[in-house]
C-alpha positions in Angstrom: 96.7 -52.2 -5.6 95.2 -52.7 -9.3 95.6 -49.6 -11.5 93.4 -50.9 -14.3 90.2 -49.0 -15.3 87.0 -50.5 -14.2 84.6 -52.2 -16.7 82.2 -49.9 -18.5 79.0 -51.3 -19.5 77.8 -50.7 -23.1 75.2 -48.3 -23.5 72.0 -48.2 -25.7 73.9 -45.2 -27.8 76.9 -47.6 -28.2 74.7 -50.3 -29.8 72.9 -47.6 -32.3 76.4 -46.3 -33.1 77.1 -49.6 -34.3 74.7 -49.9 -37.3 76.6 -51.0 -40.4 79.6 -51.9 -38.3 81.1 -54.9 -36.5 78.1 -57.3 -36.1 76.6 -57.1 -32.6 77.0 -60.3 -30.4 73.7 -61.1 -28.1 72.9 -63.9 -25.9 70.1 -64.7 -23.3 70.8 -65.2 -19.9 68.8 -66.2 -17.1 71.2 -66.9 -14.1 74.2 -65.5 -12.6 76.8 -68.3 -13.6 75.7 -68.0 -17.4 75.5 -64.3 -17.0 79.2 -64.2 -16.2 80.2 -66.5 -19.4 78.0 -64.6 -22.0 78.9 -61.2 -20.5 82.6 -61.9 -21.4 82.1 -62.3 -25.2 78.7 -60.6 -25.8 77.7 -56.9 -26.6 74.1 -57.3 -25.2 73.1 -59.9 -22.7 69.1 -60.4 -22.9 67.1 -61.3 -20.0 64.4 -63.2 -22.2 60.9 -64.0 -21.3 62.0 -67.3 -23.0 63.0 -68.1 -19.5 59.3 -69.1 -19.2 60.1 -72.1 -21.3 63.5 -72.5 -20.8 63.8 -72.7 -17.2 60.0 -72.9 -15.8 58.7 -75.5 -18.4 56.0 -73.4 -19.4 54.5 -74.2 -23.0 54.9 -70.6 -24.3 56.1 -67.1 -22.9 52.7 -66.1 -22.0 52.8 -67.2 -18.4 56.0 -65.2 -17.4 55.1 -62.5 -15.0 56.9 -59.3 -13.9 58.1 -60.9 -10.7 59.8 -63.7 -12.7 61.5 -61.1 -14.9 62.7 -59.1 -12.1 64.0 -62.2 -9.9 66.0 -63.2 -13.1 67.1 -59.8 -13.9 68.4 -59.4 -10.7 70.3 -62.5 -11.1 71.8 -61.8 -14.3 72.7 -58.2 -13.1 75.1 -59.9 -10.6 76.8 -61.4 -13.6 77.0 -58.6 -15.9 80.0 -56.2 -15.8 80.4 -54.9 -19.3 77.4 -55.8 -21.7 74.4 -54.0 -22.1 71.7 -55.8 -20.0 68.3 -55.8 -21.6 65.0 -57.4 -19.9 61.9 -58.4 -21.9 58.6 -56.7 -20.8 56.3 -59.8 -20.1 52.9 -60.2 -22.0 50.3 -58.1 -20.5 52.7 -55.5 -19.0 52.8 -52.8 -21.7 50.0 -53.6 -24.4 47.3 -51.7 -22.6 48.8 -48.0 -22.6 52.1 -46.1 -22.7 51.3 -45.2 -19.3 51.0 -48.8 -18.0 54.3 -49.5 -20.3 56.1 -46.9 -18.5 55.0 -47.9 -15.0 56.2 -51.5 -15.6 59.4 -50.6 -17.4 60.3 -48.2 -15.0 59.9 -51.0 -12.4 62.0 -53.3 -14.2 64.7 -51.0 -14.8 64.8 -49.9 -11.1 64.7 -53.2 -9.6 67.2 -55.1 -11.9 69.6 -52.7 -12.9 68.7 -53.1 -16.8 70.2 -50.5 -19.2 67.0 -51.2 -21.5 64.0 -53.0 -22.0 62.5 -55.1 -24.9 59.0 -55.0 -26.2 57.3 -56.9 -29.0 55.3 -55.4 -31.8 55.6 -52.9 -34.7 53.3 -50.1 -35.8 50.8 -50.6 -33.0 53.6 -50.1 -30.2 55.1 -47.2 -31.9 53.3 -44.7 -29.6 54.3 -46.5 -26.6 58.3 -46.8 -27.8 58.0 -43.1 -28.4 56.5 -42.3 -25.0 59.0 -44.4 -23.1 61.8 -43.1 -25.2 60.8 -39.5 -24.1 60.8 -40.7 -20.3 64.6 -42.0 -20.4 63.7 -45.5 -20.8 65.6 -47.1 -23.9 63.6 -49.5 -25.9 64.8 -52.4 -28.1 62.0 -53.2 -30.6 60.9 -56.8 -31.7 59.2 -57.5 -34.8 58.4 -60.4 -37.4 57.6 -63.5 -35.3 56.4 -62.0 -31.7 56.1 -65.1 -29.5 53.8 -63.2 -27.5 51.2 -63.0 -30.3 51.5 -66.8 -30.8 47.6 -67.1 -30.7 46.9 -64.2 -33.3 49.8 -65.2 -35.4 48.6 -68.8 -35.8 51.6 -70.4 -34.1 55.3 -70.1 -34.7 55.5 -69.5 -38.1 57.8 -67.7 -40.7 56.6 -64.1 -41.1 57.0 -61.7 -44.0 56.4 -64.1 -46.8 55.1 -62.7 -50.1 52.4 -59.7 -49.8 53.2 -59.9 -45.8 56.6 -58.5 -46.3 55.2 -55.1 -46.4 53.7 -55.4 -43.1 56.8 -56.4 -41.5 58.6 -53.7 -42.8 56.3 -51.2 -41.9 56.3 -52.7 -38.3 60.4 -52.2 -38.4 60.3 -48.7 -39.7 57.7 -47.5 -36.9 59.8 -49.2 -34.3 62.9 -47.4 -35.5 61.1 -44.2 -36.1 59.5 -44.1 -32.8 63.0 -44.4 -31.1 64.0 -47.8 -30.7 67.8 -48.1 -30.6 67.5 -51.5 -32.2 65.0 -53.9 -33.5 65.2 -57.8 -33.3 63.9 -59.7 -36.5 62.8 -62.9 -35.7 61.7 -65.7 -38.2 61.6 -63.9 -41.3 62.9 -64.4 -44.8 66.4 -63.4 -45.3 65.8 -61.1 -48.4 63.2 -59.5 -46.1 65.7 -59.2 -43.1 68.4 -57.8 -45.6 65.7 -55.1 -46.9 64.7 -53.9 -43.6 68.3 -53.4 -42.5 69.2 -51.3 -45.4 66.0 -49.2 -44.8 66.1 -48.8 -41.0 68.4 -46.3 -39.3 68.9 -48.7 -36.2 71.0 -51.7 -35.6 68.8 -55.2 -36.6 69.5 -58.2 -34.5 68.5 -61.4 -36.3 67.3 -64.6 -34.9 66.2 -66.7 -37.8 66.6 -63.5 -40.2 70.2 -63.0 -42.2 73.6 -62.9 -41.7 73.3 -59.3 -43.2 71.8 -58.3 -40.1 73.8 -55.7 -37.8 74.0 -58.5 -35.1 72.7 -62.2 -34.1 71.1 -63.1 -31.0 70.2 -66.7 -29.7 68.8 -68.5 -26.7 71.9 -69.6 -24.9 70.3 -73.1 -23.8 69.4 -73.6 -27.3 73.1 -73.0 -28.6 74.5 -74.9 -25.7 72.7 -77.9 -26.4 70.7 -77.7 -22.8 67.2 -77.0 -23.9 66.4 -79.8 -26.4 62.7 -80.2 -26.2 62.8 -78.7 -29.8 65.3 -77.3 -32.0 64.3 -74.2 -34.6 66.0 -74.2 -37.8 67.6 -71.0 -37.0 69.4 -72.5 -33.8 73.0 -73.8 -34.5 74.3 -76.0 -31.5 77.8 -74.8 -30.3 78.0 -77.5 -27.9 76.0 -80.5 -26.1 76.0 -79.6 -22.7 72.5 -81.8 -22.3 74.4 -85.1 -23.3 77.5 -84.3 -21.2 75.1 -83.3 -18.2 73.0 -86.5 -18.5 76.1 -88.6 -18.9 77.7 -87.2 -15.8 74.5 -87.7 -13.9 74.3 -91.2 -14.9 77.8 -91.9 -14.1 77.0 -90.2 -10.2 74.1 -92.7 -10.1 76.1 -95.7 -10.9 78.8 -94.9 -8.4 76.4 -94.1 -5.5 74.3 -97.3 -6.3 77.5 -99.3 -6.4 78.9 -97.4 -3.2 82.1 -96.3 -5.1 80.8 -92.3 -4.3 81.8 -91.0 -2.1 85.3 -92.4 -1.7 87.9 -91.9 1.3 89.3 -88.5 -0.4 85.4 -87.0 -0.2 84.6 -87.8 3.5 85.8 -86.3 6.7 88.0 -88.1 9.5 87.8 -88.0 13.3 91.3 -86.2 13.3 91.9 -83.0 11.4 94.9 -83.1 8.9 97.9 -81.6 10.0 98.8 -78.3 8.3 101.9 -78.4 6.0 105.1 -77.7 7.6 
């Protein structure tokens, strides 16, 4: 019998304590097999509402539902044993009131086993974050480019350039002061990201921000080369699995059409194979 201690999952308070320390490694995951791979290397696994675009072919994250987030959260939970699992709150599930946010956040955590939720917005969401935090729901914030607000932001544009920097900085401060244990900075100038990182007391997690952030996150299908519909400037491809998969599928199709697959070793005979002596 093994005497090794069981894995213990990272907690939000441990993430908070990493401010200014070794950078936090974060990736998204939406399925059990990918969650297992990500969990082995990451501090935080995010079940992102990007699942709508990456796996469901939606044009944006706006069509993602609570049921979708719960389904994928449950799948990811089966593959996570040590990283902190955070689940995105989908559009329309928290903006109406702190009470609505609590009901949906509590449901997400109860039905997925998540250790925290993530929601988008800064100053406007501060009271909601404070309300959730006071009721034992850890919150990761998200400011800068907030994909659920693309209709009001005018698309997937860089946020915080010029005079707009003060707005994004105020958003990050509001989220941190309200009790978020970390905050994602998406698609903001590097100088602004460094300024925010220096001025807020919680870890900043960059995506299209700065190497000076307290951590980094990418969509796993982007960095593996599986999602290739478009490639944002901030994505580095660490693999080209999409190309490998296309080649493998083409090879399979060729062998099926040429009747080279299945071969003798892939089919069954009338007589069972004798067991080894």
